[in-house]
N, C-alpha and C positions, 0 to 999 in steps of 0.2 A: 505494500498499501505506498502511496507517495503522502510524504507531511504535506499538508496544507499551509500557507501562508497566513501571517499576521496581518488586517486591516480594516479600517472602518469606512464603511459607507458614506460616499458624500452625500450630504442633505440636499441639496439643488438637484441632482440627476443620479442615473444609475451607473456612475461609475465608482473606483477605490483607487485611490492614490498609496501606491504603498511607502512605508517609510524609508529611508536611505539604508539603513540595513536591511530591510526585508527585500528593498530596490535591486542590491547590490549582490545579495547573495541569490536572487533569481535569473537574474541576467549573467552574472558574473562567474558565479559557481557554479551554477545549475545549467547553466548556457542557453537558458530559455529567449525564444525568438517570437519576433510579434506575430501575433496569430496564434501562438499558441495557446491552450487551455490549460488553465491551475485551476486549483480549488483554495479558497481563503476562509479563514474563519475570524470573527468579528471579538469573540469573548463575550458577546451578548447573546448566544443560541442562536446564531446564523452561520449558515454553512454556504458560500455563494460560489459559483460555477460561473470561473469567468476566462475571456479573453483578452490578452496583452493587446493594448492599442500601443504602446512606445515600448521602445528600450530602453528608457534613459533610467541611467544606474544609481542617480540620484532620486528619482520619481516616477516609478513606474507607474504607468497610468492603465487601470483595466476596464474593461468592459462587464458590467453583471448580467449573465445568460438568464441564471435563475438562482432562486433561493429555497434551501431548506433551514427552516426552523423548528428548532427546540425547546418545548417551553421548561421553565426552571423548575423543578421540584417545591411542591407547596410548603416542605419544611427544610430548614437548612443546617450545616452543622458549622460550629463556629469553634476556633481551637485559638485558648486564651495561654501563651507559654511563656516562660523565661528562656529567652535564646542561651543556646549551647556555648560553652566559651570558644569554641574552635570554629573558623567559620566556615569549614569545609563542610561540618555538619550541619551548619544553619542552612546551606545550599542544598545539604541532601533533604533536610526536612520539607522545604518548599518543594522541592520536585515529587517529592513523596504524597505530600498533601493534596497536590494537583492531581495526581494520578488516583489518589483514593475517593476524589470528589469533594474534598472539604471546600467550603464556600469563602469563610473568610478566617485569615489567620491575624492575631494582633499581640504584639509583643511587650513585655511588660517588666518593668523594673522592681524586683521585689528585694528582701530584705539581705536574702544571700546570693542575690545575682553577680554572676562576674563580669559579664558583659553587659555596658551600658548603652551600646550604639549598635545599628544595624546598619549596612550597606544599603538602601533600599532599590536605589536604581538599577543594581546589581539582581536584587533579588525579585524586580519586577520582570528582568531579561529572561531569568531562569523560571519563572511561572508562565511565561508566554511560549517561551522555547517545550518547556513539558505539557504544556497545554496542546501545542502541537503536534506535538509526538503522543500524544495519547489519544488525540481526537476529540477531547472533552470540548464541550460548546460553551462553556463559562469560565471566565478568568477567574484565578483567586484572587480575591480583596486583602490587601495585606497592608495592614496600620502600625505605625512604628512606635517606637517604643513611648510609651507614658507611664506614670509609678501605678503602681498596683491597686494602691485604692483610688485612684480616678478610674481606672479603666472598670474596678466592680461595678462603680455606680451606673456605668454606662449598658452593662449587659441586661439586655430584653428577653433573653430566648425564655420560652417556657419550663424546659428543662434544663437544669444545670447540675452539672456534676464535677466535683473536684477530688480525683485519687492524690492520696497523701499517704505517709509512710508511720505517721503516728499513731498509736494504740487508740482500739477504740471500735465500737462497732460499725462495721462496711459492711455492706454488701457487695459480692461481686458484680462486677460491671456490667455481666451479660444479663443479672437477673435484676439490674437495676433499671437498665435502658427501658421505655416506651417506645415503642414506634411511632412514626407520624406527628412527631412535634419539631419544633424548634429547639435544636440544643446546643447548650455551650459546655464544652469541656475546658477546666482551667487546669493546666498543666504547671509544678515548680520547679525550680530551678537544679541544678547537681545535688545542692545539699538542701532540698526539700523545702516547702514552707515551713515558715517561722509558728509556734502555737497561734500567735496574734493574729496571722495572716489568715489560718484556717478558721480561726472562730470570725474573721471579719466576713469570711467567704460564708460561713455558714448562717451568720444573720443578715445575709444578702440571700438566702434561700438557694443555696447549694448543698446538694445533700453528698455527704463522703461513701465514697468508692473504692473497694480495692481492683488492684489488676493481678491479683495473683502473689504467689509466695517468692518472686523472684523481683530482685532489683532491676529496675529498669533506667537506659539512660532516656533522659529527656525527651529526644527526639524520637527516641523507639516508643515513650509510653502514649505520644501524640499518636503515632502511626496505630498504636493498639487501639483506642479510642474511637480513631476514626473508620477502623475496620469493623467495631463491634457496632458502632452505630450502621455502618450497611449493611450487616450480617441482621442485625433487629428488623431493619426496614426492607430485605431481601432486595438489597440493591448490588 
């Protein structure tokens, strides 16, 4: 299967102007020519069948022949996470979140966070590349780092779950998850959340859950909750 390109439809006509990066890849790397048919994702649900109108490597212009649109699922999955220390693991996290169908990822600065910054532009490029490779129809929304306490106030998902390592009564993730609900998972840093942070989450209607007996990497925990969400929802 050929990997589609990424571009946004012009509001004024049935054309797409590819970015310089996408144009260069299309014309110089893949050596497409005027008249060739290619497919383009817009990250908003549409897959366009297009014909190349010009071979400008800075802004390749395409004519839209047909559009296949996929509606977004009525329920979404949102991962709120403290970024891993190793930037390579953050790249991996973004790539896998796209493949697993995560709708949104928000990075937080918690008490035990090791990393306080992310390279947003780089992560956005990785999300686009992964979307194209996996033929996902919707682009992953990436939120820059904000303080943990501030992020908690912005969560509006009806189902809210926080896996943590502290002792106490916790249901296993597969037993706690209910299908067909907007869901937010709160994933702590490599040193886990502090007791105060856990209590703050509980006061914001997050339910504690267990991911099993093994201690997981931060990014592995994110992948596991996304997989559990897909399993429960039959995705």
